[in-house]
C-alpha positions as CSV (number, residue, x, y, z in Angstrom):
1,M,-13.4,-173.9,66.6
2,S,-17.0,-175.0,66.2
3,T,-19.5,-173.1,64.1
4,T,-23.0,-173.8,63.0
5,V,-24.5,-172.8,59.7
6,T,-27.9,-173.1,58.1
7,V,-28.5,-174.8,54.8
8,S,-30.6,-172.7,52.4
9,P,-33.6,-174.0,50.5
10,K,-31.2,-174.4,47.5
11,Y,-28.8,-176.5,49.7
12,Q,-26.3,-173.7,49.9
13,I,-24.2,-172.7,52.9
14,V,-22.1,-169.7,53.8
15,I,-18.6,-170.5,55.0
16,P,-18.2,-168.3,58.2
17,Q,-15.7,-165.5,58.1
18,E,-13.5,-167.0,60.8
19,V,-13.3,-170.3,58.9
20,R,-12.5,-168.5,55.6
21,E,-9.7,-166.5,57.2
22,A,-8.3,-169.5,59.1
23,M,-8.3,-171.6,55.9
24,K,-7.3,-168.7,53.7
25,I,-10.2,-169.2,51.3
26,K,-10.6,-166.5,48.7
27,P,-13.7,-165.6,46.6
28,G,-13.8,-167.8,43.4
29,Q,-11.5,-170.5,45.0
30,R,-12.7,-174.1,44.7
31,V,-13.1,-176.3,47.7
32,M,-13.7,-180.0,48.1
33,F,-15.7,-182.0,50.6
34,M,-13.8,-185.1,51.5
35,E,-15.0,-187.9,53.8
36,W,-12.4,-188.6,56.5
37,R,-13.0,-190.9,59.4
38,G,-16.8,-190.8,59.2
39,A,-17.1,-187.1,58.8
40,Y,-16.8,-184.6,56.0
41,V,-14.1,-182.0,55.9
42,L,-13.7,-178.9,53.7
43,V,-10.4,-178.9,51.8
44,P,-9.3,-175.9,49.7
45,V,-8.3,-177.0,46.1
46,L,-4.9,-175.5,45.4
47,D,-3.5,-174.7,41.9
48,P,-0.1,-176.2,41.1
49,D,1.8,-173.0,42.0
50,E,0.1,-172.9,45.4
51,A,0.7,-176.5,46.0
52,F,4.4,-176.5,45.1
53,G,6.5,-177.3,48.2
54,I,3.4,-177.6,50.5
55,F,4.9,-180.7,52.2
56,K,8.5,-179.3,52.5
57,G,9.9,-180.3,56.0
58,H,7.2,-183.0,56.6
59,D,8.1,-186.6,57.0
60,L,5.9,-188.4,54.5
61,R,7.3,-191.9,54.9
62,I,4.7,-194.6,55.3
63,D,5.5,-197.8,57.3
64,R,4.3,-200.7,55.4
65,E,4.2,-204.3,56.5
66,K,6.2,-206.7,54.5
67,E,4.2,-209.3,52.8
68,E,5.6,-212.8,53.0
69,Y,5.1,-215.0,50.0
70,D,5.1,-218.8,50.4
């Protein structure tokens, strides 16, 4: 999905309906802009009840290189 919006004179933007629906963003909900790989992404801020169990079923292990000390 690719959508273009216009920044208002007050630096405001309207999140397009298809984006709001896809991301399940509700009126009054907080969102965060995060830099990721040279671009900015819009991330909904979840309250603790909404976030509980969000990663259930995902493998969150991180492979780390072993550091060797001399």
